[in-house]
Backbone and ligand atoms as CSV (ligand in chain L), in Angstrom:
chain,resi,resn,atom,element,x,y,z
A,1,UNK,N,N,0.928,11.087,12.795
A,1,UNK,CA,C,1.185,9.853,12.047
A,1,UNK,C,C,2.338,9.088,12.696
A,2,UNK,N,N,2.121,7.796,12.919
A,2,UNK,CA,C,3.130,6.988,13.583
A,2,UNK,C,C,4.243,6.544,12.643
A,3,UNK,N,N,5.121,5.718,13.189
A,3,UNK,CA,C,6.199,5.194,12.344
A,3,UNK,C,C,6.052,3.690,12.155
A,4,UNK,N,N,4.792,3.249,12.174
A,4,UNK,CA,C,4.507,1.839,11.931
A,4,UNK,C,C,3.707,1.707,10.637
A,5,UNK,N,N,4.019,0.665,9.895
A,5,UNK,CA,C,3.333,0.376,8.633
A,5,UNK,C,C,2.659,-0.973,8.764
A,6,UNK,N,N,1.403,-1.068,8.326
A,6,UNK,CA,C,0.715,-2.355,8.313
A,6,UNK,C,C,0.819,-2.938,6.905
A,7,UNK,N,N,1.105,-4.223,6.848
A,7,UNK,CA,C,1.311,-4.875,5.550
A,7,UNK,C,C,0.612,-6.225,5.554
A,8,UNK,N,N,0.038,-6.586,4.423
A,8,UNK,CA,C,-0.563,-7.909,4.274
A,8,UNK,C,C,-0.375,-8.377,2.840
A,9,UNK,N,N,-0.335,-9.676,2.662
A,9,UNK,CA,C,-0.063,-10.265,1.344
A,9,UNK,C,C,-0.716,-11.630,1.241
A,10,UNK,N,N,-0.935,-12.051,0.009
A,10,UNK,CA,C,-1.351,-13.442,-0.202
A,10,UNK,C,C,-0.123,-14.270,-0.587
A,11,UNK,N,N,-0.384,-15.501,-1.008
A,11,UNK,CA,C,0.698,-16.434,-1.333
A,11,UNK,C,C,1.495,-16.009,-2.571
A,12,UNK,N,N,0.945,-15.101,-3.357
A,12,UNK,CA,C,1.631,-14.668,-4.575
A,12,UNK,C,C,2.661,-13.583,-4.345
A,13,UNK,N,N,2.846,-13.186,-3.089
A,13,UNK,CA,C,3.726,-12.033,-2.852
A,13,UNK,C,C,4.464,-12.117,-1.514
A,14,UNK,N,N,4.804,-13.336,-1.097
A,14,UNK,CA,C,5.520,-13.477,0.178
A,14,UNK,C,C,6.891,-12.794,0.095
A,15,UNK,N,N,7.602,-13.032,-0.992
A,15,UNK,CA,C,8.940,-12.432,-1.132
A,15,UNK,C,C,8.862,-10.911,-1.238
A,16,UNK,N,N,7.805,-10.435,-1.874
A,16,UNK,CA,C,7.622,-8.986,-2.008
A,16,UNK,C,C,7.389,-8.365,-0.639
A,17,UNK,N,N,6.528,-8.976,0.126
A,17,UNK,CA,C,6.275,-8.508,1.498
A,17,UNK,C,C,7.575,-8.492,2.294
A,18,UNK,N,N,8.367,-9.565,2.171
A,18,UNK,CA,C,9.608,-9.646,2.939
A,18,UNK,C,C,10.610,-8.560,2.517
A,19,UNK,N,N,10.691,-8.318,1.226
A,19,UNK,CA,C,11.620,-7.288,0.723
A,19,UNK,C,C,11.205,-5.896,1.204
A,20,UNK,N,N,9.924,-5.610,1.119
A,20,UNK,CA,C,9.439,-4.295,1.554
A,20,UNK,C,C,9.575,-4.133,3.060
A,21,UNK,N,N,9.300,-5.209,3.785
A,21,UNK,CA,C,9.406,-5.157,5.254
A,21,UNK,C,C,10.850,-4.873,5.678
A,22,UNK,N,N,11.786,-5.584,5.071
A,22,UNK,CA,C,13.201,-5.374,5.413
A,22,UNK,C,C,13.603,-3.926,5.125
A,23,UNK,N,N,13.100,-3.391,4.045
A,23,UNK,CA,C,13.444,-2.009,3.675
A,23,UNK,C,C,12.850,-1.016,4.670
A,24,UNK,N,N,11.626,-1.259,5.068
A,24,UNK,CA,C,10.983,-0.366,6.045
A,24,UNK,C,C,11.732,-0.402,7.378
A,25,UNK,N,N,12.119,-1.588,7.814
A,25,UNK,CA,C,12.840,-1.714,9.075
A,25,UNK,C,C,14.192,-0.996,8.978
A,26,UNK,N,N,14.850,-1.131,7.836
A,26,UNK,CA,C,16.127,-0.443,7.627
A,26,UNK,C,C,15.953,1.076,7.687
A,27,UNK,N,N,14.753,1.540,7.330
A,27,UNK,CA,C,14.469,2.982,7.391
A,27,UNK,C,C,13.953,3.408,8.763
A,28,UNK,N,N,13.908,2.481,9.710
A,28,UNK,CA,C,13.526,2.838,11.068
A,28,UNK,C,C,12.050,2.666,11.394
A,29,UNK,N,N,11.327,2.034,10.505
A,29,UNK,CA,C,9.897,1.802,10.738
A,29,UNK,C,C,9.676,0.464,11.428
A,30,UNK,N,N,8.549,0.381,12.111
A,30,UNK,CA,C,8.068,-0.901,12.603
A,30,UNK,C,C,7.022,-1.390,11.623
A,31,UNK,N,N,6.874,-2.707,11.544
A,31,UNK,CA,C,5.946,-3.277,10.566
A,31,UNK,C,C,5.024,-4.275,11.254
A,32,UNK,N,N,3.729,-4.096,11.055
A,32,UNK,CA,C,2.737,-5.069,11.509
A,32,UNK,C,C,2.400,-5.959,10.318
A,33,UNK,N,N,2.808,-7.212,10.412
A,33,UNK,CA,C,2.647,-8.156,9.305
A,33,UNK,C,C,1.391,-8.997,9.506
A,34,UNK,N,N,0.396,-8.815,8.643
A,34,UNK,CA,C,-0.838,-9.592,8.727
A,34,UNK,C,C,-0.969,-10.544,7.543
A,35,UNK,N,N,0.089,-10.664,6.761
A,35,UNK,CA,C,0.039,-11.532,5.592
A,35,UNK,C,C,0.540,-12.929,5.887
A,36,UNK,N,N,0.513,-13.770,4.838
A,36,UNK,CA,C,1.020,-15.134,4.985
A,36,UNK,C,C,2.529,-15.144,4.740
A,37,UNK,N,N,3.185,-16.091,5.401
A,37,UNK,CA,C,4.645,-16.185,5.296
A,37,UNK,C,C,5.095,-17.465,4.596
A,38,UNK,N,N,4.155,-18.186,4.005
A,38,UNK,CA,C,4.471,-19.407,3.259
A,38,UNK,C,C,3.529,-19.492,2.058
A,39,UNK,N,N,3.713,-20.504,1.202
A,39,UNK,CA,C,2.922,-20.544,-0.047
A,39,UNK,C,C,1.479,-21.017,0.117
A,40,UNK,N,N,1.015,-21.172,1.347
A,40,UNK,CA,C,-0.369,-21.586,1.560
A,40,UNK,C,C,-1.321,-20.621,0.860
A,41,UNK,N,N,-2.226,-21.190,0.061
A,41,UNK,CA,C,-3.128,-20.337,-0.713
A,41,UNK,C,C,-4.179,-19.693,0.191
A,42,UNK,N,N,-4.290,-18.383,0.067
A,42,UNK,CA,C,-5.310,-17.620,0.802
A,42,UNK,C,C,-6.006,-16.690,-0.188
A,43,UNK,N,N,-7.089,-16.084,0.257
A,43,UNK,CA,C,-7.867,-15.192,-0.610
A,43,UNK,C,C,-7.448,-13.741,-0.373
A,44,UNK,N,N,-7.012,-13.084,-1.435
A,44,UNK,CA,C,-6.488,-11.715,-1.277
A,44,UNK,C,C,-7.502,-10.713,-0.708
A,45,UNK,N,N,-8.833,-10.866,-0.951
A,45,UNK,CA,C,-9.738,-9.901,-0.298
A,45,UNK,C,C,-9.670,-9.977,1.228
A,46,UNK,N,N,-9.447,-11.177,1.744
A,46,UNK,CA,C,-9.324,-11.322,3.207
A,46,UNK,C,C,-8.078,-10.605,3.714
A,47,UNK,N,N,-7.014,-10.671,2.943
A,47,UNK,CA,C,-5.763,-10.007,3.344
A,47,UNK,C,C,-5.923,-8.488,3.290
A,48,UNK,N,N,-6.623,-8.013,2.268
A,48,UNK,CA,C,-6.872,-6.563,2.165
A,48,UNK,C,C,-7.717,-6.092,3.338
A,49,UNK,N,N,-8.755,-6.846,3.642
A,49,UNK,CA,C,-9.645,-6.452,4.742
A,49,UNK,C,C,-8.885,-6.422,6.064
A,50,UNK,N,N,-8.014,-7.391,6.281
A,50,UNK,CA,C,-7.250,-7.437,7.535
A,50,UNK,C,C,-6.353,-6.211,7.670
A,51,UNK,N,N,-5.642,-5.882,6.610
A,51,UNK,CA,C,-4.711,-4.741,6.673
A,51,UNK,C,C,-5.463,-3.420,6.832
A,52,UNK,N,N,-6.539,-3.258,6.088
A,52,UNK,CA,C,-7.262,-1.979,6.122
A,52,UNK,C,C,-7.996,-1.788,7.437
A,53,UNK,N,N,-8.529,-2.855,7.990
A,53,UNK,CA,C,-9.190,-2.769,9.299
A,53,UNK,C,C,-8.184,-2.393,10.370
A,54,UNK,N,N,-7.020,-3.028,10.327
A,54,UNK,CA,C,-5.977,-2.730,11.306
A,54,UNK,C,C,-5.480,-1.288,11.152
A,55,UNK,N,N,-5.410,-0.810,9.941
A,55,UNK,CA,C,-4.932,0.560,9.675
A,55,UNK,C,C,-5.723,1.584,10.480
A,56,UNK,N,N,-7.020,1.397,10.572
A,56,UNK,CA,C,-7.854,2.374,11.270
A,56,UNK,C,C,-7.861,2.170,12.782
A,57,UNK,N,N,-7.318,1.050,13.242
A,57,UNK,CA,C,-7.241,0.790,14.690
A,57,UNK,C,C,-6.024,1.443,15.321
A,58,UNK,N,N,-4.960,1.567,14.545
A,58,UNK,CA,C,-3.700,2.022,15.120
A,58,UNK,C,C,-3.242,3.335,14.530
A,59,UNK,N,N,-2.103,3.797,15.020
A,59,UNK,CA,C,-1.524,5.057,14.549
A,59,UNK,C,C,-0.529,4.733,13.435
A,60,UNK,N,N,-1.049,4.259,12.312
A,60,UNK,CA,C,-0.182,3.799,11.234
A,60,UNK,C,C,0.178,4.936,10.273
A,61,UNK,N,N,1.407,4.888,9.783
A,61,UNK,CA,C,1.840,5.873,8.787
A,61,UNK,C,C,1.112,5.641,7.467
A,62,UNK,N,N,1.043,4.391,7.063
A,62,UNK,CA,C,0.343,3.987,5.842
A,62,UNK,C,C,0.305,2.464,5.822
A,63,UNK,N,N,-0.302,1.922,4.776
A,63,UNK,CA,C,-0.393,0.470,4.661
A,63,UNK,C,C,0.086,-0.004,3.297
A,64,UNK,N,N,0.413,-1.292,3.238
A,64,UNK,CA,C,0.842,-1.922,1.986
A,64,UNK,C,C,0.104,-3.249,1.844
A,65,UNK,N,N,-0.402,-3.510,0.641
A,65,UNK,CA,C,-1.010,-4.801,0.350
A,65,UNK,C,C,-0.373,-5.369,-0.915
A,66,UNK,N,N,-0.157,-6.668,-0.930
A,66,UNK,CA,C,0.529,-7.310,-2.043
A,66,UNK,C,C,-0.163,-8.624,-2.401
A,67,UNK,N,N,-0.354,-8.838,-3.689
A,67,UNK,CA,C,-0.796,-10.150,-4.167
A,67,UNK,C,C,-0.011,-10.443,-5.446
A,68,UNK,N,N,-0.422,-11.419,-6.219
A,68,UNK,CA,C,0.356,-11.794,-7.398
A,68,UNK,C,C,0.567,-10.639,-8.355
A,69,UNK,N,N,-0.504,-9.946,-8.667
A,69,UNK,CA,C,-0.421,-8.794,-9.567
A,69,UNK,C,C,-0.539,-7.463,-8.840
A,70,UNK,N,N,-1.066,-7.498,-7.640
A,70,UNK,CA,C,-1.405,-6.265,-6.926
A,70,UNK,C,C,-2.787,-5.752,-7.309
A,71,UNK,N,N,-3.369,-6.337,-8.343
A,71,UNK,CA,C,-4.640,-5.819,-8.861
A,71,UNK,C,C,-5.796,-6.174,-7.921
A,72,UNK,N,N,-5.947,-7.457,-7.662
A,72,UNK,CA,C,-7.091,-7.883,-6.852
A,72,UNK,C,C,-7.079,-7.278,-5.464
A,73,UNK,N,N,-5.908,-7.264,-4.860
A,73,UNK,CA,C,-5.845,-6.780,-3.470
A,73,UNK,C,C,-6.000,-5.258,-3.410
A,74,UNK,N,N,-5.600,-4.545,-4.456
A,74,UNK,CA,C,-5.818,-3.092,-4.463
A,74,UNK,C,C,-7.292,-2.774,-4.711
A,75,UNK,N,N,-7.942,-3.549,-5.570
A,75,UNK,CA,C,-9.387,-3.359,-5.775
A,75,UNK,C,C,-10.113,-3.582,-4.460
A,76,UNK,N,N,-9.759,-4.664,-3.773
A,76,UNK,CA,C,-10.421,-4.984,-2.498
A,76,UNK,C,C,-10.182,-3.878,-1.468
A,77,UNK,N,N,-8.945,-3.405,-1.360
A,77,UNK,CA,C,-8.633,-2.353,-0.383
A,77,UNK,C,C,-9.445,-1.100,-0.663
A,78,UNK,N,N,-9.609,-0.770,-1.930
A,78,UNK,CA,C,-10.328,0.455,-2.290
A,78,UNK,C,C,-11.836,0.362,-2.054
A,79,UNK,N,N,-12.327,-0.832,-1.742
A,79,UNK,CA,C,-13.741,-0.988,-1.381
A,79,UNK,C,C,-13.998,-0.591,0.065
A,80,UNK,N,N,-12.937,-0.438,0.839
A,80,UNK,CA,C,-13.085,-0.164,2.271
A,80,UNK,C,C,-13.082,1.344,2.503
A,81,UNK,N,N,-14.076,1.816,3.205
A,81,UNK,CA,C,-14.279,3.248,3.403
A,81,UNK,C,C,-13.030,3.900,4.003
A,82,UNK,N,N,-12.593,4.965,3.399
A,82,UNK,CA,C,-11.442,5.710,3.912
A,82,UNK,C,C,-10.121,5.300,3.302
A,83,UNK,N,N,-10.122,4.220,2.534
A,83,UNK,CA,C,-8.866,3.754,1.934
A,83,UNK,C,C,-8.718,4.310,0.521
A,84,UNK,N,N,-7.542,4.840,0.252
A,84,UNK,CA,C,-7.146,5.174,-1.112
A,84,UNK,C,C,-5.865,4.392,-1.391
A,85,UNK,N,N,-5.997,3.377,-2.211
A,85,UNK,CA,C,-4.871,2.469,-2.462
A,85,UNK,C,C,-4.415,2.611,-3.904
A,86,UNK,N,N,-3.130,2.915,-4.081
A,86,UNK,CA,C,-2.543,3.026,-5.420
A,86,UNK,C,C,-1.785,1.751,-5.758
A,87,UNK,N,N,-1.773,1.446,-7.043
A,87,UNK,CA,C,-0.983,0.325,-7.570
A,87,UNK,C,C,0.026,0.912,-8.547
A,88,UNK,N,N,1.107,1.503,-8.025
A,88,UNK,CA,C,2.044,2.219,-8.909
A,88,UNK,C,C,2.826,1.258,-9.791
A,89,UNK,N,N,3.091,1.719,-11.035
A,89,UNK,CA,C,3.828,0.879,-11.977
A,89,UNK,C,C,5.303,1.220,-12.044
A,90,UNK,N,N,5.687,2.367,-11.453
A,90,UNK,CA,C,7.097,2.773,-11.479
A,90,UNK,C,C,7.321,3.858,-10.408
A,91,UNK,N,N,8.555,4.384,-10.340
A,91,UNK,CA,C,8.901,5.371,-9.316
A,91,UNK,C,C,8.068,6.637,-9.472
A,92,UNK,N,N,7.897,7.095,-10.705
A,92,UNK,CA,C,7.124,8.319,-10.931
A,92,UNK,C,C,5.702,8.173,-10.399
A,93,UNK,N,N,5.073,7.065,-10.719
A,93,UNK,CA,C,3.687,6.866,-10.270
A,93,UNK,C,C,3.618,6.757,-8.749
A,94,UNK,N,N,4.630,6.148,-8.144
A,94,UNK,CA,C,4.645,6.036,-6.684
A,94,UNK,C,C,4.740,7.419,-6.037
A,95,UNK,N,N,5.547,8.295,-6.609
A,95,UNK,CA,C,5.666,9.657,-6.077
A,95,UNK,C,C,4.359,10.424,-6.268
A,96,UNK,N,N,3.773,10.281,-7.435
A,96,UNK,CA,C,2.507,10.965,-7.710
A,96,UNK,C,C,1.386,10.467,-6.797
A,97,UNK,N,N,1.482,9.206,-6.407
A,97,UNK,CA,C,0.443,8.646,-5.535
A,97,UNK,C,C,0.362,9.398,-4.217
A,98,UNK,N,N,1.491,9.968,-3.782
A,98,UNK,CA,C,1.480,10.813,-2.578
A,98,UNK,C,C,1.223,12.268,-2.963
A,99,UNK,N,N,1.958,12.801,-3.939
A,99,UNK,CA,C,1.880,14.237,-4.241
A,99,UNK,C,C,0.492,14.661,-4.715
A,100,UNK,N,N,-0.149,13.851,-5.526
A,100,UNK,CA,C,-1.439,14.237,-6.106
A,100,UNK,C,C,-2.625,13.516,-5.471
A,101,UNK,N,N,-2.429,12.253,-5.099
A,101,UNK,CA,C,-3.573,11.441,-4.648
A,101,UNK,C,C,-3.606,11.215,-3.147
A,102,UNK,N,N,-2.508,11.518,-2.472
A,102,UNK,CA,C,-2.403,11.361,-1.015
A,102,UNK,C,C,-2.937,10.004,-0.561
A,103,UNK,N,N,-2.490,8.948,-1.217
A,103,UNK,CA,C,-3.004,7.619,-0.876
A,103,UNK,C,C,-2.485,7.189,0.484
A,104,UNK,N,N,-3.274,6.361,1.155
A,104,UNK,CA,C,-2.844,5.821,2.445
A,104,UNK,C,C,-2.450,4.349,2.347
A,105,UNK,N,N,-2.576,3.790,1.149
A,105,UNK,CA,C,-2.121,2.419,0.915
A,105,UNK,C,C,-1.431,2.326,-0.432
A,106,UNK,N,N,-0.387,1.501,-0.495
A,106,UNK,CA,C,0.244,1.110,-1.749
A,106,UNK,C,C,0.024,-0.372,-1.969
A,107,UNK,N,N,-0.086,-0.766,-3.229
A,107,UNK,CA,C,-0.177,-2.187,-3.576
A,107,UNK,C,C,0.963,-2.537,-4.530
A,108,UNK,N,N,1.470,-3.751,-4.374
A,108,UNK,CA,C,2.518,-4.260,-5.263
A,108,UNK,C,C,2.178,-5.683,-5.688
A,109,UNK,N,N,2.682,-6.076,-6.856
A,109,UNK,CA,C,2.464,-7.426,-7.352
A,109,UNK,C,C,3.728,-8.256,-7.275
A,110,UNK,N,N,3.623,-9.382,-6.611
A,110,UNK,CA,C,4.779,-10.260,-6.449
A,110,UNK,C,C,5.196,-10.963,-7.721
A,111,UNK,N,N,4.277,-11.029,-8.706
A,111,UNK,CA,C,4.587,-11.725,-9.953
A,111,UNK,C,C,4.777,-10.746,-11.108
A,112,UNK,N,N,4.970,-9.479,-10.774
A,112,UNK,CA,C,5.159,-8.432,-11.777
A,112,UNK,C,C,6.644,-8.107,-11.924
A,113,UNK,N,N,7.089,-7.981,-13.171
A,113,UNK,CA,C,8.451,-7.514,-13.435
A,113,UNK,C,C,8.427,-5.984,-13.527
A,114,UNK,N,N,8.725,-5.330,-12.444
A,114,UNK,CA,C,8.706,-3.861,-12.446
A,114,UNK,C,C,9.965,-3.327,-13.132
A,115,UNK,N,N,9.834,-2.188,-13.804
A,115,UNK,CA,C,11.004,-1.615,-14.478
A,115,UNK,C,C,12.004,-0.997,-13.510
A,116,UNK,N,N,11.532,-0.721,-12.280
A,116,UNK,CA,C,12.394,-0.149,-11.243
A,116,UNK,C,C,12.135,-0.928,-9.960
A,117,UNK,N,N,13.050,-0.856,-9.007
A,117,UNK,CA,C,12.900,-1.698,-7.825
A,117,UNK,C,C,11.707,-1.234,-6.986
A,118,UNK,N,N,11.074,-2.196,-6.358
A,118,UNK,CA,C,9.904,-1.855,-5.535
A,118,UNK,C,C,10.330,-1.060,-4.297
A,119,UNK,N,N,11.556,-1.245,-3.828
A,119,UNK,CA,C,11.996,-0.448,-2.681
A,119,UNK,C,C,12.224,1.009,-3.093
A,120,UNK,N,N,12.691,1.220,-4.307
A,120,UNK,CA,C,12.842,2.603,-4.809
A,120,UNK,C,C,11.467,3.233,-5.005
A,121,UNK,N,N,10.521,2.447,-5.433
A,121,UNK,CA,C,9.149,2.948,-5.572
A,121,UNK,C,C,8.583,3.318,-4.200
A,122,UNK,N,N,8.830,2.457,-3.231
A,122,UNK,CA,C,8.369,2.740,-1.873
A,122,UNK,C,C,9.025,4.007,-1.333
A,123,UNK,N,N,10.316,4.148,-1.550
A,123,UNK,CA,C,11.017,5.367,-1.116
A,123,UNK,C,C,10.411,6.611,-1.755
A,124,UNK,N,N,10.096,6.525,-3.037
A,124,UNK,CA,C,9.543,7.682,-3.745
A,124,UNK,C,C,8.233,8.122,-3.104
A,125,UNK,N,N,7.423,7.168,-2.736
A,125,UNK,CA,C,6.158,7.480,-2.054
A,125,UNK,C,C,6.429,8.075,-0.674
A,126,UNK,N,N,7.307,7.428,0.091
A,126,UNK,CA,C,7.541,7.853,1.474
A,126,UNK,C,C,8.215,9.218,1.548
A,127,UNK,N,N,9.028,9.535,0.578
A,127,UNK,CA,C,9.792,10.785,0.612
A,127,UNK,C,C,9.044,11.957,-0.030
A,128,UNK,N,N,7.893,11.682,-0.599
A,128,UNK,CA,C,7.112,12.734,-1.249
A,128,UNK,C,C,6.177,13.402,-0.247
A,129,UNK,N,N,5.689,14.575,-0.630
A,129,UNK,CA,C,4.729,15.332,0.189
A,129,UNK,C,C,3.468,15.571,-0.628
A,130,UNK,N,N,2.334,15.464,0.015
A,130,UNK,CA,C,1.074,15.792,-0.646
A,130,UNK,C,C,1.079,17.276,-0.991
A,131,UNK,N,N,0.710,17.611,-2.222
A,131,UNK,CA,C,0.799,19.004,-2.665
A,131,UNK,C,C,-0.411,19.837,-2.299
A,132,UNK,N,N,-1.502,19.194,-1.880
A,132,UNK,CA,C,-2.682,19.953,-1.454
A,132,UNK,C,C,-3.271,20.785,-2.582
A,133,UNK,N,N,-3.890,21.926,-2.216
A,133,UNK,CA,C,-4.462,22.819,-3.227
A,133,UNK,C,C,-5.504,22.113,-4.069
A,134,UNK,N,N,-5.378,22.251,-5.388
A,134,UNK,CA,C,-6.370,21.633,-6.279
A,134,UNK,C,C,-6.395,20.125,-6.125
A,135,UNK,N,N,-5.253,19.544,-5.716
A,135,UNK,CA,C,-5.219,18.093,-5.535
A,135,UNK,C,C,-6.044,17.681,-4.322
A,136,UNK,N,N,-6.070,18.519,-3.307
A,136,UNK,CA,C,-6.912,18.235,-2.135
A,136,UNK,C,C,-8.387,18.256,-2.537
A,137,UNK,N,N,-8.747,19.199,-3.406
A,137,UNK,CA,C,-10.135,19.252,-3.878
A,137,UNK,C,C,-10.491,17.975,-4.633
A,138,UNK,N,N,-9.567,17.492,-5.434
A,138,UNK,CA,C,-9.837,16.292,-6.230
A,138,UNK,C,C,-9.895,15.051,-5.347
A,139,UNK,N,N,-9.001,14.991,-4.364
A,139,UNK,CA,C,-9.043,13.858,-3.434
A,139,UNK,C,C,-10.366,13.870,-2.665
A,140,UNK,N,N,-10.819,15.069,-2.282
A,140,UNK,CA,C,-12.109,15.152,-1.584
A,140,UNK,C,C,-13.236,14.660,-2.487
A,141,UNK,N,N,-13.139,14.957,-3.780
A,141,UNK,CA,C,-14.165,14.452,-4.703
A,141,UNK,C,C,-14.128,12.929,-4.787
A,142,UNK,N,N,-12.932,12.363,-4.691
A,142,UNK,CA,C,-12.848,10.889,-4.646
A,142,UNK,C,C,-13.586,10.381,-3.425
A,143,UNK,N,N,-13.281,10.999,-2.282
A,143,UNK,CA,C,-13.877,10.501,-1.034
A,143,UNK,C,C,-15.389,10.716,-1.025
A,144,UNK,N,N,-15.847,11.776,-1.688
A,144,UNK,CA,C,-17.300,12.026,-1.761
A,144,UNK,C,C,-18.009,10.925,-2.546
A,145,UNK,N,N,-17.279,10.227,-3.393
A,145,UNK,CA,C,-17.893,9.126,-4.151
A,145,UNK,C,C,-18.275,7.962,-3.252
A,146,UNK,N,N,-17.724,7.954,-2.020
A,146,UNK,CA,C,-18.097,6.884,-1.081
A,146,UNK,C,C,-19.536,7.060,-0.596
A,147,UNK,N,N,-20.072,8.274,-0.773
A,147,UNK,CA,C,-21.498,8.468,-0.449
A,147,UNK,C,C,-21.754,8.833,0.987
L,1,RB5,C1,C,-3.748,-15.625,-6.682
L,1,RB5,O1,O,-3.544,-16.751,-7.468
L,1,RB5,C2,C,-3.826,-14.379,-7.540
L,1,RB5,O2,O,-5.034,-14.361,-8.225
L,1,RB5,C3,C,-3.669,-13.138,-6.680
L,1,RB5,O3,O,-2.438,-13.176,-6.037
L,1,RB5,C4,C,-3.712,-11.812,-7.407
L,1,RB5,O4,O,-2.841,-11.810,-8.487
L,1,RB5,C5,C,-5.053,-11.335,-7.764
L,1,RB5,O5,O,-5.259,-10.223,-8.275
């Protein structure tokens, strides 16, 4: 696993993308930014597709997608084969997204008032370890649903 993260966002989450990117760089990661950097309206499924396609091309640690709520772009990301994208609501859920679900993408909402900082949520995910065992069996059952 590399030390680069791919990130994409729509117009509803430019500041969120920037905050997460700055945090990743401070932690020593490189970031491939495929999102918009101004308020120009774009379609979040296109942003999800760009990030997820790029994820499988490179040696990425994981990916991040952001839109106004995080809902639409996480739904879109999860339509792409091989992607498991979580939309954590707090630090605990972000940690569980790695420990139990071993997700390869996180989603955040730029227009959501989170109870804890999104950088702390990102840290919780990055600092956690997948627990394997029964959770690996369950993750495999998720992937088997792709058919
Ligand atoms: C865009 O207006 C908005 O719908 C999008 O950012 C996201 O919230 C969709 O789920």
